[in-house]
C-alpha positions as CSV (number, residue, x, y, z in Angstrom):
1,M,0.0,0.0,0.0
2,I,1.3,3.4,-1.0
3,T,0.7,6.3,1.5
4,A,1.7,10.0,1.4
5,T,2.2,11.9,4.6
6,K,3.0,15.6,5.1
7,I,6.5,16.4,6.4
8,N,7.7,19.7,7.7
9,S,11.4,19.2,8.0
10,L,14.3,16.9,7.2
11,T,14.0,15.4,10.7
12,D,10.7,13.8,9.6
13,I,12.6,11.4,7.3
14,D,15.8,9.4,7.4
15,F,17.6,11.9,5.2
16,D,20.9,10.2,5.2
17,V,19.5,6.9,3.8
18,L,17.4,8.7,1.2
19,F,20.3,11.0,0.2
20,D,22.8,8.1,-0.1
21,A,20.3,6.1,-2.2
22,T,19.6,9.1,-4.5
23,L,23.2,10.3,-4.9
24,P,24.2,7.9,-7.8
25,A,21.2,9.1,-9.9
26,L,22.1,12.8,-9.2
27,D,25.8,12.2,-10.0
28,A,24.9,10.5,-13.3
29,E,23.2,13.7,-14.5
30,A,25.4,16.0,-16.5
31,N,26.0,19.4,-14.7
32,Y,23.6,18.6,-11.9
33,W,25.8,20.0,-9.2
34,P,27.2,23.5,-9.1
35,S,30.8,23.6,-10.2
36,N,32.1,24.3,-6.7
37,V,30.2,21.3,-5.2
38,T,32.3,18.1,-5.7
39,S,32.8,16.2,-2.5
40,Y,30.2,14.0,-0.8
41,D,29.9,16.4,2.1
42,E,29.5,19.4,-0.2
43,K,26.8,17.6,-2.1
44,K,25.0,16.7,1.1
45,S,25.3,20.2,2.5
46,H,24.1,21.7,-0.8
47,S,21.1,19.4,-0.9
48,I,20.2,20.3,2.7
49,S,20.4,24.0,1.9
50,V,18.0,23.5,-1.1
51,F,15.5,21.6,1.1
52,D,15.8,24.3,3.8
53,L,15.2,27.0,1.2
54,L,12.0,25.3,0.1
55,I,10.9,24.6,3.6
56,N,11.1,28.3,4.3
57,T,9.1,29.5,1.3
58,P,5.7,31.2,2.0
59,K,3.7,28.0,1.5
60,P,6.1,25.1,1.9
61,C,4.8,21.6,1.3
62,G,6.7,18.4,1.7
63,L,5.6,14.8,1.6
64,K,7.0,11.4,2.2
65,L,5.8,8.3,0.3
66,D,5.8,5.0,2.0
67,I,5.2,1.5,0.6
68,D,4.0,-0.9,3.2
69,G,5.5,1.2,5.9
70,L,8.9,1.8,4.3
71,T,9.7,5.4,3.3
72,V,10.9,5.2,-0.3
73,S,10.7,8.9,-1.2
74,A,10.5,12.4,0.1
75,M,9.6,15.4,-2.0
76,F,9.7,19.1,-1.2
77,G,8.1,22.0,-2.9
78,Y,5.5,24.7,-2.3
79,I,2.0,25.7,-3.1
80,K,1.4,28.7,-5.3
81,D,-1.8,29.7,-7.0
82,N,-3.4,26.5,-5.9
83,Q,-0.7,24.5,-7.6
84,Y,1.5,22.1,-5.8
85,N,5.0,22.5,-7.2
86,L,7.3,19.6,-6.5
87,V,10.9,20.8,-6.9
88,V,13.2,18.3,-5.3
89,G,13.0,14.7,-4.2
90,L,14.9,11.8,-2.8
91,M,14.2,8.1,-3.7
92,R,15.4,4.7,-2.6
93,D,14.6,1.1,-3.5
94,D,11.6,-0.6,-2.1
95,E,11.8,-3.9,-0.1
96,N,12.2,-5.7,-3.4
97,G,15.3,-3.7,-4.4
98,S,13.4,-1.8,-7.1
99,R,12.2,1.6,-7.9
100,D,9.5,0.3,-10.3
101,Y,6.9,1.7,-7.9
102,V,7.1,5.0,-10.0
103,Y,5.3,3.1,-12.7
104,D,2.4,2.1,-10.4
105,P,-0.6,4.3,-11.0
106,A,-1.2,4.2,-7.3
107,W,2.1,6.1,-6.8
108,L,1.0,9.0,-8.9
109,Q,-2.5,8.9,-7.4
110,A,-1.0,9.1,-3.9
111,I,0.9,12.3,-4.9
112,K,-2.3,13.8,-6.5
113,D,-4.4,12.9,-3.5
114,F,-1.8,14.5,-1.2
115,A,-1.8,17.7,-3.2
116,A,-5.5,17.9,-3.1
117,S,-5.5,17.3,0.7
118,Q,-3.2,20.4,1.0
119,G,-5.7,22.6,-1.0
120,A,-4.0,22.3,-4.4
121,T,-6.1,21.8,-7.5
122,S,-3.2,20.7,-9.7
123,C,0.3,19.3,-9.3
124,L,3.5,20.3,-11.2
125,M,6.9,18.5,-11.1
126,H,10.0,20.5,-11.9
127,F,13.0,18.8,-13.6
128,Y,16.2,20.0,-15.3
129,T,15.6,19.9,-19.0
130,G,17.3,16.9,-20.6
131,S,17.8,15.0,-17.4
132,K,17.4,11.2,-17.3
133,I,15.0,11.6,-14.3
134,L,12.8,13.7,-16.5
135,E,12.7,11.1,-19.3
136,V,11.8,8.4,-16.9
137,S,9.0,10.5,-15.4
138,I,7.5,11.3,-18.8
139,D,7.5,7.6,-19.6
140,A,6.2,6.5,-16.2
141,Y,3.4,9.0,-16.0
142,G,2.3,9.0,-19.7
143,I,3.0,12.7,-20.1
144,T,2.0,14.3,-23.4
145,E,3.5,17.4,-24.9
146,S,0.4,19.4,-23.8
147,D,1.4,18.6,-20.2
148,I,4.9,20.0,-20.6
149,T,6.1,23.6,-20.0
150,Y,9.7,24.6,-20.8
151,L,11.2,27.4,-18.7
152,T,14.5,29.2,-18.6
153,T,15.4,31.6,-15.9
154,D,18.4,33.9,-15.6
155,H,19.6,32.2,-12.4
156,S,19.3,28.5,-13.3
157,K,19.6,25.9,-15.9
158,P,16.6,25.3,-18.2
159,V,13.7,23.6,-16.4
160,T,10.9,21.4,-17.7
161,I,7.7,21.3,-15.8
162,L,5.3,18.4,-16.0
163,R,1.6,18.7,-15.1
164,I,0.5,15.4,-13.5
């Protein structure tokens, strides 16, 4: 059974386990880390600062997703204009050693139901354009071109936003 629960800080999850499990996927992405972030400790510190930044936005909203009691993911973002914006996340394998749960319709439904329980009428997921994680998400969630927004800001890399 997949359940989503609100979290308010990194102390609500086992951050170390989720970060360590997510790190190989982040490291595999070209140019994911800022150029001055190279060591394990710098990557961990950078990730914590990003999560803290999101936690301190005007309407922060974090969730953890459990499968049969095991926390396999934590996502952080914010609610703006009734839209839940998921910006960063951590993931680990389930009890079967797999992350195939992202393909389970119940996974996406748990995220949507959570967003609705927080007053959001829609949910957006933010990814760096061209990332492997983006491609998996498009495939897993059956995203069509009409559900995709491309965005470039002056302070960041190009971002692709998926409406789920």
